[in-house]
mmCIF file of the N, C-alpha and C atoms, coordinates in Angstrom:
data_MODEL
# 
_entry.id   MODEL 
# 
loop_
_atom_site.group_PDB 
_atom_site.id 
_atom_site.type_symbol 
_atom_site.label_atom_id 
_atom_site.label_alt_id 
_atom_site.label_comp_id 
_atom_site.label_asym_id 
_atom_site.label_entity_id 
_atom_site.label_seq_id 
_atom_site.pdbx_PDB_ins_code 
_atom_site.Cartn_x 
_atom_site.Cartn_y 
_atom_site.Cartn_z 
_atom_site.occupancy 
_atom_site.B_iso_or_equiv 
_atom_site.pdbx_formal_charge 
_atom_site.auth_seq_id 
_atom_site.auth_comp_id 
_atom_site.auth_asym_id 
_atom_site.auth_atom_id 
_atom_site.pdbx_PDB_model_num 
ATOM 1   N N  . MET A 1 1  ? -77.242 165.105 44.764 1.00 0.00 ? 1  MET A N  1 
ATOM 2   C CA . MET A 1 1  ? -76.376 166.209 44.394 1.00 0.00 ? 1  MET A CA 1 
ATOM 3   C C  . MET A 1 1  ? -75.130 166.199 45.272 1.00 0.00 ? 1  MET A C  1 
ATOM 4   N N  . VAL A 1 2  ? -73.975 166.267 44.637 1.00 0.00 ? 2  VAL A N  1 
ATOM 5   C CA . VAL A 1 2  ? -72.709 166.294 45.361 1.00 0.00 ? 2  VAL A CA 1 
ATOM 6   C C  . VAL A 1 2  ? -72.431 167.727 45.788 1.00 0.00 ? 2  VAL A C  1 
ATOM 7   N N  . LYS A 1 3  ? -72.009 167.875 47.031 1.00 0.00 ? 3  LYS A N  1 
ATOM 8   C CA . LYS A 1 3  ? -71.688 169.190 47.558 1.00 0.00 ? 3  LYS A CA 1 
ATOM 9   C C  . LYS A 1 3  ? -70.166 169.281 47.712 1.00 0.00 ? 3  LYS A C  1 
ATOM 10  N N  . TYR A 1 4  ? -69.586 170.329 47.161 1.00 0.00 ? 4  TYR A N  1 
ATOM 11  C CA . TYR A 1 4  ? -68.141 170.506 47.212 1.00 0.00 ? 4  TYR A CA 1 
ATOM 12  C C  . TYR A 1 4  ? -67.786 171.506 48.308 1.00 0.00 ? 4  TYR A C  1 
ATOM 13  N N  . ASP A 1 5  ? -66.740 171.190 49.073 1.00 0.00 ? 5  ASP A N  1 
ATOM 14  C CA . ASP A 1 5  ? -66.362 172.060 50.186 1.00 0.00 ? 5  ASP A CA 1 
ATOM 15  C C  . ASP A 1 5  ? -65.639 173.307 49.681 1.00 0.00 ? 5  ASP A C  1 
ATOM 16  N N  . MET A 1 6  ? -65.399 174.218 50.612 1.00 0.00 ? 6  MET A N  1 
ATOM 17  C CA . MET A 1 6  ? -64.795 175.506 50.261 1.00 0.00 ? 6  MET A CA 1 
ATOM 18  C C  . MET A 1 6  ? -63.393 175.338 49.672 1.00 0.00 ? 6  MET A C  1 
ATOM 19  N N  . ALA A 1 7  ? -62.647 174.359 50.137 1.00 0.00 ? 7  ALA A N  1 
ATOM 20  C CA . ALA A 1 7  ? -61.296 174.142 49.609 1.00 0.00 ? 7  ALA A CA 1 
ATOM 21  C C  . ALA A 1 7  ? -61.342 173.734 48.139 1.00 0.00 ? 7  ALA A C  1 
ATOM 22  N N  . MET A 1 8  ? -62.286 172.867 47.792 1.00 0.00 ? 8  MET A N  1 
ATOM 23  C CA . MET A 1 8  ? -62.417 172.419 46.409 1.00 0.00 ? 8  MET A CA 1 
ATOM 24  C C  . MET A 1 8  ? -62.873 173.571 45.507 1.00 0.00 ? 8  MET A C  1 
ATOM 25  N N  . ARG A 1 9  ? -63.790 174.388 46.000 1.00 0.00 ? 9  ARG A N  1 
ATOM 26  C CA . ARG A 1 9  ? -64.246 175.538 45.212 1.00 0.00 ? 9  ARG A CA 1 
ATOM 27  C C  . ARG A 1 9  ? -63.108 176.545 45.018 1.00 0.00 ? 9  ARG A C  1 
ATOM 28  N N  . THR A 1 10 ? -62.286 176.729 46.045 1.00 0.00 ? 10 THR A N  1 
ATOM 29  C CA . THR A 1 10 ? -61.131 177.628 45.943 1.00 0.00 ? 10 THR A CA 1 
ATOM 30  C C  . THR A 1 10 ? -60.136 177.092 44.921 1.00 0.00 ? 10 THR A C  1 
ATOM 31  N N  . LEU A 1 11 ? -59.930 175.776 44.916 1.00 0.00 ? 11 LEU A N  1 
ATOM 32  C CA . LEU A 1 11 ? -59.038 175.151 43.939 1.00 0.00 ? 11 LEU A CA 1 
ATOM 33  C C  . LEU A 1 11 ? -59.530 175.405 42.516 1.00 0.00 ? 11 LEU A C  1 
ATOM 34  N N  . VAL A 1 12 ? -60.821 175.251 42.302 1.00 0.00 ? 12 VAL A N  1 
ATOM 35  C CA . VAL A 1 12 ? -61.394 175.483 40.970 1.00 0.00 ? 12 VAL A CA 1 
ATOM 36  C C  . VAL A 1 12 ? -61.164 176.933 40.536 1.00 0.00 ? 12 VAL A C  1 
ATOM 37  N N  . ILE A 1 13 ? -61.436 177.876 41.414 1.00 0.00 ? 13 ILE A N  1 
ATOM 38  C CA . ILE A 1 13 ? -61.239 179.291 41.089 1.00 0.00 ? 13 ILE A CA 1 
ATOM 39  C C  . ILE A 1 13 ? -59.772 179.556 40.752 1.00 0.00 ? 13 ILE A C  1 
ATOM 40  N N  . THR A 1 14 ? -58.880 178.980 41.519 1.00 0.00 ? 14 THR A N  1 
ATOM 41  C CA . THR A 1 14 ? -57.447 179.166 41.288 1.00 0.00 ? 14 THR A CA 1 
ATOM 42  C C  . THR A 1 14 ? -57.032 178.605 39.930 1.00 0.00 ? 14 THR A C  1 
ATOM 43  N N  . MET A 1 15 ? -57.505 177.408 39.603 1.00 0.00 ? 15 MET A N  1 
ATOM 44  C CA . MET A 1 15 ? -57.127 176.794 38.326 1.00 0.00 ? 15 MET A CA 1 
ATOM 45  C C  . MET A 1 15 ? -57.655 177.593 37.139 1.00 0.00 ? 15 MET A C  1 
ATOM 46  N N  . ILE A 1 16 ? -58.893 178.082 37.232 1.00 0.00 ? 16 ILE A N  1 
ATOM 47  C CA . ILE A 1 16 ? -59.433 178.908 36.147 1.00 0.00 ? 16 ILE A CA 1 
ATOM 48  C C  . ILE A 1 16 ? -58.628 180.203 36.044 1.00 0.00 ? 16 ILE A C  1 
ATOM 49  N N  . TRP A 1 17 ? -58.327 180.818 37.183 1.00 0.00 ? 17 TRP A N  1 
ATOM 50  C CA . TRP A 1 17 ? -57.552 182.049 37.200 1.00 0.00 ? 17 TRP A CA 1 
ATOM 51  C C  . TRP A 1 17 ? -56.188 181.853 36.541 1.00 0.00 ? 17 TRP A C  1 
ATOM 52  N N  . MET A 1 18 ? -55.608 180.659 36.725 1.00 0.00 ? 18 MET A N  1 
ATOM 53  C CA . MET A 1 18 ? -54.295 180.365 36.142 1.00 0.00 ? 18 MET A CA 1 
ATOM 54  C C  . MET A 1 18 ? -54.378 180.017 34.656 1.00 0.00 ? 18 MET A C  1 
ATOM 55  N N  . GLY A 1 19 ? -55.594 179.935 34.104 1.00 0.00 ? 19 GLY A N  1 
ATOM 56  C CA . GLY A 1 19 ? -55.732 179.737 32.667 1.00 0.00 ? 19 GLY A CA 1 
ATOM 57  C C  . GLY A 1 19 ? -56.176 178.364 32.222 1.00 0.00 ? 19 GLY A C  1 
ATOM 58  N N  . MET A 1 20 ? -56.447 177.454 33.146 1.00 0.00 ? 20 MET A N  1 
ATOM 59  C CA . MET A 1 20 ? -56.912 176.122 32.759 1.00 0.00 ? 20 MET A CA 1 
ATOM 60  C C  . MET A 1 20 ? -58.351 176.205 32.263 1.00 0.00 ? 20 MET A C  1 
ATOM 61  N N  . ASP A 1 21 ? -58.678 175.381 31.286 1.00 0.00 ? 21 ASP A N  1 
ATOM 62  C CA . ASP A 1 21 ? -60.057 175.374 30.808 1.00 0.00 ? 21 ASP A CA 1 
ATOM 63  C C  . ASP A 1 21 ? -60.890 174.393 31.642 1.00 0.00 ? 21 ASP A C  1 
ATOM 64  N N  . SER A 1 22 ? -62.184 174.560 31.567 1.00 0.00 ? 22 SER A N  1 
ATOM 65  C CA . SER A 1 22 ? -63.115 173.785 32.397 1.00 0.00 ? 22 SER A CA 1 
ATOM 66  C C  . SER A 1 22 ? -63.029 172.290 32.135 1.00 0.00 ? 22 SER A C  1 
ATOM 67  N N  . LEU A 1 23 ? -62.785 171.887 30.886 1.00 0.00 ? 23 LEU A N  1 
ATOM 68  C CA . LEU A 1 23 ? -62.677 170.452 30.570 1.00 0.00 ? 23 LEU A CA 1 
ATOM 69  C C  . LEU A 1 23 ? -61.479 169.815 31.261 1.00 0.00 ? 23 LEU A C  1 
ATOM 70  N N  . HIS A 1 24 ? -60.347 170.534 31.284 1.00 0.00 ? 24 HIS A N  1 
ATOM 71  C CA . HIS A 1 24 ? -59.150 170.029 31.954 1.00 0.00 ? 24 HIS A CA 1 
ATOM 72  C C  . HIS A 1 24 ? -59.379 169.945 33.472 1.00 0.00 ? 24 HIS A C  1 
ATOM 73  N N  . ILE A 1 25 ? -59.986 170.960 34.033 1.00 0.00 ? 25 ILE A N  1 
ATOM 74  C CA . ILE A 1 25 ? -60.286 170.962 35.470 1.00 0.00 ? 25 ILE A CA 1 
ATOM 75  C C  . ILE A 1 25 ? -61.238 169.815 35.803 1.00 0.00 ? 25 ILE A C  1 
ATOM 76  N N  . SER A 1 26 ? -62.214 169.585 34.945 1.00 0.00 ? 26 SER A N  1 
ATOM 77  C CA . SER A 1 26 ? -63.162 168.497 35.147 1.00 0.00 ? 26 SER A CA 1 
ATOM 78  C C  . SER A 1 26 ? -62.451 167.145 35.163 1.00 0.00 ? 26 SER A C  1 
ATOM 79  N N  . ALA A 1 27 ? -61.491 166.970 34.267 1.00 0.00 ? 27 ALA A N  1 
ATOM 80  C CA . ALA A 1 27 ? -60.735 165.718 34.215 1.00 0.00 ? 27 ALA A CA 1 
ATOM 81  C C  . ALA A 1 27 ? -59.903 165.515 35.482 1.00 0.00 ? 27 ALA A C  1 
ATOM 82  N N  . LEU A 1 28 ? -59.369 166.603 36.026 1.00 0.00 ? 28 LEU A N  1 
ATOM 83  C CA . LEU A 1 28 ? -58.539 166.512 37.235 1.00 0.00 ? 28 LEU A CA 1 
ATOM 84  C C  . LEU A 1 28 ? -59.354 166.315 38.508 1.00 0.00 ? 28 LEU A C  1 
ATOM 85  N N  . THR A 1 29 ? -60.518 166.955 38.580 1.00 0.00 ? 29 THR A N  1 
ATOM 86  C CA . THR A 1 29 ? -61.301 166.957 39.819 1.00 0.00 ? 29 THR A CA 1 
ATOM 87  C C  . THR A 1 29 ? -62.515 166.027 39.789 1.00 0.00 ? 29 THR A C  1 
ATOM 88  N N  . GLU A 1 30 ? -62.848 165.516 38.592 1.00 0.00 ? 30 GLU A N  1 
ATOM 89  C CA . GLU A 1 30 ? -64.051 164.702 38.396 1.00 0.00 ? 30 GLU A CA 1 
ATOM 90  C C  . GLU A 1 30 ? -65.314 165.473 38.769 1.00 0.00 ? 30 GLU A C  1 
ATOM 91  N N  . MET A 1 31 ? -65.267 166.778 38.560 1.00 0.00 ? 31 MET A N  1 
ATOM 92  C CA . MET A 1 31 ? -66.389 167.669 38.824 1.00 0.00 ? 31 MET A CA 1 
ATOM 93  C C  . MET A 1 31 ? -67.009 168.027 37.471 1.00 0.00 ? 31 MET A C  1 
ATOM 94  N N  . PRO A 1 32 ? -68.336 168.064 37.370 1.00 0.00 ? 32 PRO A N  1 
ATOM 95  C CA . PRO A 1 32 ? -68.952 168.429 36.095 1.00 0.00 ? 32 PRO A CA 1 
ATOM 96  C C  . PRO A 1 32 ? -68.560 169.834 35.643 1.00 0.00 ? 32 PRO A C  1 
ATOM 97  N N  . VAL A 1 33 ? -68.400 170.002 34.332 1.00 0.00 ? 33 VAL A N  1 
ATOM 98  C CA . VAL A 1 33 ? -68.028 171.297 33.758 1.00 0.00 ? 33 VAL A CA 1 
ATOM 99  C C  . VAL A 1 33 ? -69.038 172.366 34.157 1.00 0.00 ? 33 VAL A C  1 
ATOM 100 N N  . ARG A 1 34 ? -70.295 172.013 34.166 1.00 0.00 ? 34 ARG A N  1 
ATOM 101 C CA . ARG A 1 34 ? -71.337 172.979 34.540 1.00 0.00 ? 34 ARG A CA 1 
ATOM 102 C C  . ARG A 1 34 ? -71.126 173.489 35.969 1.00 0.00 ? 34 ARG A C  1 
ATOM 103 N N  . THR A 1 35 ? -70.744 172.613 36.874 1.00 0.00 ? 35 THR A N  1 
ATOM 104 C CA . THR A 1 35 ? -70.479 172.998 38.265 1.00 0.00 ? 35 THR A CA 1 
ATOM 105 C C  . THR A 1 35 ? -69.263 173.909 38.340 1.00 0.00 ? 35 THR A C  1 
ATOM 106 N N  . ILE A 1 36 ? -68.233 173.588 37.586 1.00 0.00 ? 36 ILE A N  1 
ATOM 107 C CA . ILE A 1 36 ? -67.016 174.405 37.556 1.00 0.00 ? 36 ILE A CA 1 
ATOM 108 C C  . ILE A 1 36 ? -67.345 175.824 37.092 1.00 0.00 ? 36 ILE A C  1 
ATOM 109 N N  . ASN A 1 37 ? -68.097 175.917 36.015 1.00 0.00 ? 37 ASN A N  1 
ATOM 110 C CA . ASN A 1 37 ? -68.478 177.233 35.490 1.00 0.00 ? 37 ASN A CA 1 
ATOM 111 C C  . ASN A 1 37 ? -69.363 177.990 36.477 1.00 0.00 ? 37 ASN A C  1 
ATOM 112 N N  . SER A 1 38 ? -70.212 177.263 37.191 1.00 0.00 ? 38 SER A N  1 
ATOM 113 C CA . SER A 1 38 ? -71.088 177.876 38.187 1.00 0.00 ? 38 SER A CA 1 
ATOM 114 C C  . SER A 1 38 ? -70.281 178.428 39.370 1.00 0.00 ? 38 SER A C  1 
ATOM 115 N N  . ILE A 1 39 ? -69.286 177.689 39.817 1.00 0.00 ? 39 ILE A N  1 
ATOM 116 C CA . ILE A 1 39 ? -68.423 178.138 40.923 1.00 0.00 ? 39 ILE A CA 1 
ATOM 117 C C  . ILE A 1 39 ? -67.707 179.426 40.525 1.00 0.00 ? 39 ILE A C  1 
ATOM 118 N N  . TRP A 1 40 ? -67.182 179.473 39.292 1.00 0.00 ? 40 TRP A N  1 
ATOM 119 C CA . TRP A 1 40 ? -66.479 180.659 38.806 1.00 0.00 ? 40 TRP A CA 1 
ATOM 120 C C  . TRP A 1 40 ? -67.425 181.858 38.725 1.00 0.00 ? 40 TRP A C  1 
ATOM 121 N N  . ALA A 1 41 ? -68.607 181.639 38.143 1.00 0.00 ? 41 ALA A N  1 
ATOM 122 C CA . ALA A 1 41 ? -69.579 182.732 37.989 1.00 0.00 ? 41 ALA A CA 1 
ATOM 123 C C  . ALA A 1 41 ? -70.023 183.262 39.347 1.00 0.00 ? 41 ALA A C  1 
ATOM 124 N N  . ARG A 1 42 ? -70.240 182.364 40.305 1.00 0.00 ? 42 ARG A N  1 
ATOM 125 C CA . ARG A 1 42 ? -70.659 182.785 41.639 1.00 0.00 ? 42 ARG A CA 1 
ATOM 126 C C  . ARG A 1 42 ? -69.560 183.586 42.334 1.00 0.00 ? 42 ARG A C  1 
ATOM 127 N N  . ALA A 1 43 ? -68.306 183.180 42.161 1.00 0.00 ? 43 ALA A N  1 
ATOM 128 C CA . ALA A 1 43 ? -67.192 183.926 42.768 1.00 0.00 ? 43 ALA A CA 1 
ATOM 129 C C  . ALA A 1 43 ? -67.107 185.338 42.192 1.00 0.00 ? 43 ALA A C  1 
ATOM 130 N N  . ILE A 1 44 ? -67.256 185.466 40.881 1.00 0.00 ? 44 ILE A N  1 
ATOM 131 C CA . ILE A 1 44 ? -67.234 186.779 40.234 1.00 0.00 ? 44 ILE A CA 1 
ATOM 132 C C  . ILE A 1 44 ? -68.392 187.629 40.755 1.00 0.00 ? 44 ILE A C  1 
ATOM 133 N N  . GLU A 1 45 ? -69.566 187.002 40.832 1.00 0.00 ? 45 GLU A N  1 
ATOM 134 C CA . GLU A 1 45 ? -70.767 187.703 41.321 1.00 0.00 ? 45 GLU A CA 1 
ATOM 135 C C  . GLU A 1 45 ? -70.586 188.199 42.750 1.00 0.00 ? 45 GLU A C  1 
ATOM 136 N N  . ARG A 1 46 ? -69.829 187.448 43.539 1.00 0.00 ? 46 ARG A N  1 
ATOM 137 C CA . ARG A 1 46 ? -69.615 187.791 44.948 1.00 0.00 ? 46 ARG A CA 1 
ATOM 138 C C  . ARG A 1 46 ? -68.412 188.700 45.172 1.00 0.00 ? 46 ARG A C  1 
ATOM 139 N N  . GLY A 1 47 ? -67.808 189.179 44.091 1.00 0.00 ? 47 GLY A N  1 
ATOM 140 C CA . GLY A 1 47 ? -66.752 190.175 44.253 1.00 0.00 ? 47 GLY A CA 1 
ATOM 141 C C  . GLY A 1 47 ? -65.347 189.743 43.904 1.00 0.00 ? 47 GLY A C  1 
ATOM 142 N N  . PHE A 1 48 ? -65.146 188.507 43.465 1.00 0.00 ? 48 PHE A N  1 
ATOM 143 C CA . PHE A 1 48 ? -63.804 188.091 43.071 1.00 0.00 ? 48 PHE A CA 1 
ATOM 144 C C  . PHE A 1 48 ? -63.403 188.853 41.810 1.00 0.00 ? 48 PHE A C  1 
ATOM 145 N N  . ASP A 1 49 ? -62.205 189.450 41.834 1.00 0.00 ? 49 ASP A N  1 
ATOM 146 C CA . ASP A 1 49 ? -61.701 190.222 40.695 1.00 0.00 ? 49 ASP A CA 1 
ATOM 147 C C  . ASP A 1 49 ? -60.441 189.538 40.172 1.00 0.00 ? 49 ASP A C  1 
ATOM 148 N N  . PRO A 1 50 ? -60.551 188.818 39.048 1.00 0.00 ? 50 PRO A N  1 
ATOM 149 C CA . PRO A 1 50 ? -59.395 188.097 38.528 1.00 0.00 ? 50 PRO A CA 1 
ATOM 150 C C  . PRO A 1 50 ? -58.249 188.994 38.063 1.00 0.00 ? 50 PRO A C  1 
ATOM 151 N N  . SER A 1 51 ? -58.504 190.278 37.851 1.00 0.00 ? 51 SER A N  1 
ATOM 152 C CA . SER A 1 51 ? -57.441 191.181 37.400 1.00 0.00 ? 51 SER A CA 1 
ATOM 153 C C  . SER A 1 51 ? -56.707 191.840 38.563 1.00 0.00 ? 51 SER A C  1 
ATOM 154 N N  . ARG A 1 52 ? -57.181 191.652 39.767 1.00 0.00 ? 52 ARG A N  1 
ATOM 155 C CA . ARG A 1 52 ? -56.555 192.267 40.946 1.00 0.00 ? 52 ARG A CA 1 
ATOM 156 C C  . ARG A 1 52 ? -55.218 191.597 41.262 1.00 0.00 ? 52 ARG A C  1 
ATOM 157 N N  . ARG A 1 53 ? -54.254 192.415 41.635 1.00 0.00 ? 53 ARG A N  1 
ATOM 158 C CA . ARG A 1 53 ? -52.949 191.900 42.061 1.00 0.00 ? 53 ARG A CA 1 
ATOM 159 C C  . ARG A 1 53 ? -52.633 192.474 43.412 1.00 0.00 ? 53 ARG A C  1 
ATOM 160 N N  . PRO A 1 54 ? -52.223 191.734 44.397 1.00 0.00 ? 54 PRO A N  1 
ATOM 161 C CA . PRO A 1 54 ? -52.142 190.279 44.338 1.00 0.00 ? 54 PRO A CA 1 
ATOM 162 C C  . PRO A 1 54 ? -53.542 189.669 44.304 1.00 0.00 ? 54 PRO A C  1 
ATOM 163 N N  . VAL A 1 55 ? -53.624 188.470 43.739 1.00 0.00 ? 55 VAL A N  1 
ATOM 164 C CA . VAL A 1 55 ? -54.912 187.791 43.658 1.00 0.00 ? 55 VAL A CA 1 
ATOM 165 C C  . VAL A 1 55 ? -55.401 187.474 45.072 1.00 0.00 ? 55 VAL A C  1 
ATOM 166 N N  . MET A 1 56 ? -56.698 187.676 45.298 1.00 0.00 ? 56 MET A N  1 
ATOM 167 C CA . MET A 1 56 ? -57.270 187.400 46.614 1.00 0.00 ? 56 MET A CA 1 
ATOM 168 C C  . MET A 1 56 ? -58.575 186.639 46.440 1.00 0.00 ? 56 MET A C  1 
ATOM 169 N N  . ILE A 1 57 ? -58.617 185.422 46.982 1.00 0.00 ? 57 ILE A N  1 
ATOM 170 C CA . ILE A 1 57 ? -59.847 184.655 47.028 1.00 0.00 ? 57 ILE A CA 1 
ATOM 171 C C  . ILE A 1 57 ? -60.277 184.650 48.486 1.00 0.00 ? 57 ILE A C  1 
ATOM 172 N N  . CYS A 1 58 ? -61.364 185.345 48.779 1.00 0.00 ? 58 CYS A N  1 
ATOM 173 C CA . CYS A 1 58 ? -61.860 185.476 50.142 1.00 0.00 ? 58 CYS A CA 1 
ATOM 174 C C  . CYS A 1 58 ? -62.906 184.405 50.426 1.00 0.00 ? 58 CYS A C  1 
ATOM 175 N N  . GLU A 1 59 ? -63.147 184.186 51.692 1.00 0.00 ? 59 GLU A N  1 
ATOM 176 C CA . GLU A 1 59 ? -64.168 183.227 52.104 1.00 0.00 ? 59 GLU A CA 1 
ATOM 177 C C  . GLU A 1 59 ? -65.528 183.582 51.500 1.00 0.00 ? 59 GLU A C  1 
ATOM 178 N N  . ALA A 1 60 ? -65.824 184.854 51.394 1.00 0.00 ? 60 ALA A N  1 
ATOM 179 C CA . ALA A 1 60 ? -67.109 185.298 50.842 1.00 0.00 ? 60 ALA A CA 1 
ATOM 180 C C  . ALA A 1 60 ? -67.299 184.842 49.399 1.00 0.00 ? 60 ALA A C  1 
ATOM 181 N N  . HIS A 1 61 ? -66.210 184.595 48.677 1.00 0.00 ? 61 HIS A N  1 
ATOM 182 C CA . HIS A 1 61 ? -66.300 184.169 47.286 1.00 0.00 ? 61 HIS A CA 1 
ATOM 183 C C  . HIS A 1 61 ? -66.693 182.694 47.163 1.00 0.00 ? 61 HIS A C  1 
ATOM 184 N N  . VAL A 1 62 ? -66.436 181.894 48.195 1.00 0.00 ? 62 VAL A N  1 
ATOM 185 C CA . VAL A 1 62 ? -66.630 180.438 48.085 1.00 0.00 ? 62 VAL A CA 1 
ATOM 186 C C  . VAL A 1 62 ? -67.546 179.839 49.155 1.00 0.00 ? 62 VAL A C  1 
ATOM 187 N N  . ILE A 1 63 ? -68.039 180.660 50.072 1.00 0.00 ? 63 ILE A N  1 
ATOM 188 C CA . ILE A 1 63 ? -68.858 180.146 51.175 1.00 0.00 ? 63 ILE A CA 1 
ATOM 189 C C  . ILE A 1 63 ? -70.198 179.614 50.651 1.00 0.00 ? 63 ILE A C  1 
ATOM 190 N N  . ASP A 1 64 ? -70.781 178.667 51.380 1.00 0.00 ? 64 ASP A N  1 
ATOM 191 C CA . ASP A 1 64 ? -72.091 178.136 51.018 1.00 0.00 ? 64 ASP A CA 1 
ATOM 192 C C  . ASP A 1 64 ? -73.133 179.240 51.068 1.00 0.00 ? 64 ASP A C  1 
ATOM 193 N N  . ALA A 1 65 ? -74.030 179.211 50.117 1.00 0.00 ? 65 ALA A N  1 
ATOM 194 C CA . ALA A 1 65 ? -75.135 180.181 50.099 1.00 0.00 ? 65 ALA A CA 1 
ATOM 195 C C  . ALA A 1 65 ? -76.156 179.786 51.162 1.00 0.00 ? 65 ALA A C  1 
ATOM 196 N N  . PRO A 1 66 ? -76.843 180.754 51.748 1.00 0.00 ? 66 PRO A N  1 
ATOM 197 C CA . PRO A 1 66 ? -77.870 180.408 52.721 1.00 0.00 ? 66 PRO A CA 1 
ATOM 198 C C  . PRO A 1 66 ? -78.971 179.595 52.045 1.00 0.00 ? 66 PRO A C  1 
ATOM 199 N N  . ARG A 1 67 ? -79.502 178.642 52.779 1.00 0.00 ? 67 ARG A N  1 
ATOM 200 C CA . ARG A 1 67 ? -80.554 177.778 52.252 1.00 0.00 ? 67 ARG A CA 1 
ATOM 201 C C  . ARG A 1 67 ? -81.908 178.377 52.563 1.00 0.00 ? 67 ARG A C  1 
ATOM 202 N N  . SER A 1 68 ? -82.797 178.259 51.600 1.00 0.00 ? 68 SER A N  1 
ATOM 203 C CA . SER A 1 68 ? -84.151 178.736 51.839 1.00 0.00 ? 68 SER A CA 1 
ATOM 204 C C  . SER A 1 68 ? -84.931 177.663 52.599 1.00 0.00 ? 68 SER A C  1 
ATOM 205 N N  . GLY A 1 69 ? -86.044 178.069 53.139 1.00 0.00 ? 69 GLY A N  1 
ATOM 206 C CA . GLY A 1 69 ? -86.872 177.113 53.855 1.00 0.00 ? 69 GLY A CA 1 
ATOM 207 C C  . GLY A 1 69 ? -86.955 177.425 55.331 1.00 0.00 ? 69 GLY A C  1 
ATOM 208 N N  . ARG A 1 70 ? -87.763 176.657 55.983 1.00 0.00 ? 70 ARG A N  1 
ATOM 209 C CA . ARG A 1 70 ? -87.993 176.857 57.411 1.00 0.00 ? 70 ARG A CA 1 
ATOM 210 C C  . ARG A 1 70 ? -86.778 176.429 58.217 1.00 0.00 ? 70 ARG A C  1 
ATOM 211 N N  . PRO A 1 71 ? -86.370 177.255 59.193 1.00 0.00 ? 71 PRO A N  1 
ATOM 212 C CA . PRO A 1 71 ? -85.245 176.867 60.051 1.00 0.00 ? 71 PRO A CA 1 
ATOM 213 C C  . PRO A 1 71 ? -85.599 175.652 60.900 1.00 0.00 ? 71 PRO A C  1 
ATOM 214 N N  . LYS A 1 72 ? -84.579 174.890 61.274 1.00 0.00 ? 72 LYS A N  1 
ATOM 215 C CA . LYS A 1 72 ? -84.809 173.728 62.131 1.00 0.00 ? 72 LYS A CA 1 
ATOM 216 C C  . LYS A 1 72 ? -85.260 174.195 63.506 1.00 0.00 ? 72 LYS A C  1 
ATOM 217 N N  . LYS A 1 73 ? -86.133 173.391 64.142 1.00 0.00 ? 73 LYS A N  1 
ATOM 218 C CA . LYS A 1 73 ? -86.592 173.697 65.497 1.00 0.00 ? 73 LYS A CA 1 
ATOM 219 C C  . LYS A 1 73 ? -85.469 173.444 66.483 1.00 0.00 ? 73 LYS A C  1 
ATOM 220 N N  . GLU A 1 74 ? -85.412 174.262 67.501 1.00 0.00 ? 74 GLU A N  1 
ATOM 221 C CA . GLU A 1 74 ? -84.461 174.036 68.583 1.00 0.00 ? 74 GLU A CA 1 
ATOM 222 C C  . GLU A 1 74 ? -85.059 173.017 69.530 1.00 0.00 ? 74 GLU A C  1 
ATOM 223 N N  . ARG A 1 75 ? -84.279 172.017 69.863 1.00 0.00 ? 75 ARG A N  1 
ATOM 224 C CA . ARG A 1 75 ? -84.755 170.999 70.813 1.00 0.00 ? 75 ARG A CA 1 
ATOM 225 C C  . ARG A 1 75 ? -84.291 171.375 72.198 1.00 0.00 ? 75 ARG A C  1 
ATOM 226 N N  . SER A 1 76 ? -85.019 170.974 73.203 1.00 0.00 ? 76 SER A N  1 
ATOM 227 C CA . SER A 1 76 ? -84.680 171.339 74.574 1.00 0.00 ? 76 SER A CA 1 
ATOM 228 C C  . SER A 1 76 ? -83.320 170.774 74.982 1.00 0.00 ? 76 SER A C  1 
ATOM 229 N N  . GLU A 1 77 ? -82.910 169.605 74.401 1.00 0.00 ? 77 GLU A N  1 
ATOM 230 C CA . GLU A 1 77 ? -81.609 169.029 74.754 1.00 0.00 ? 77 GLU A CA 1 
ATOM 231 C C  . GLU A 1 77 ? -80.474 169.908 74.234 1.00 0.00 ? 77 GLU A C  1 
ATOM 232 N N  . ASP A 1 78 ? -80.713 170.610 73.102 1.00 0.00 ? 78 ASP A N  1 
ATOM 233 C CA . ASP A 1 78 ? -79.692 171.471 72.532 1.00 0.00 ? 78 ASP A CA 1 
ATOM 234 C C  . ASP A 1 78 ? -79.452 172.712 73.372 1.00 0.00 ? 78 ASP A C  1 
ATOM 235 N N  . LEU A 1 79 ? -80.441 173.120 74.123 1.00 0.00 ? 79 LEU A N  1 
ATOM 236 C CA . LEU A 1 79 ? -80.340 174.335 74.913 1.00 0.00 ? 79 LEU A CA 1 
ATOM 237 C C  . LEU A 1 79 ? -79.655 174.102 76.247 1.00 0.00 ? 79 LEU A C  1 
ATOM 238 N N  . ALA A 1 80 ? -79.631 172.873 76.729 1.00 0.00 ? 80 ALA A N  1 
ATOM 239 C CA . ALA A 1 80 ? -79.062 172.581 78.037 1.00 0.00 ? 80 ALA A CA 1 
ATOM 240 C C  . ALA A 1 80 ? -77.572 172.407 77.993 1.00 0.00 ? 80 ALA A C  1 
# 
């Protein structure tokens, strides 16, 4: 699975906000359409309001989601 950084996710949100369709964005970024739509839906879910002026894309709209699972153990070398 390819992981896209916050800058790339912000670019996708900006392009959709400007009116580009997912197929065109996919051709420009080589990102799957499903991923593009998922990034947009997640931004909306996290509070992005496309009708707000001025437009504001906050870090909270594009930040990585916390991962489930057991946290990594702290090693003694990391503590020193």
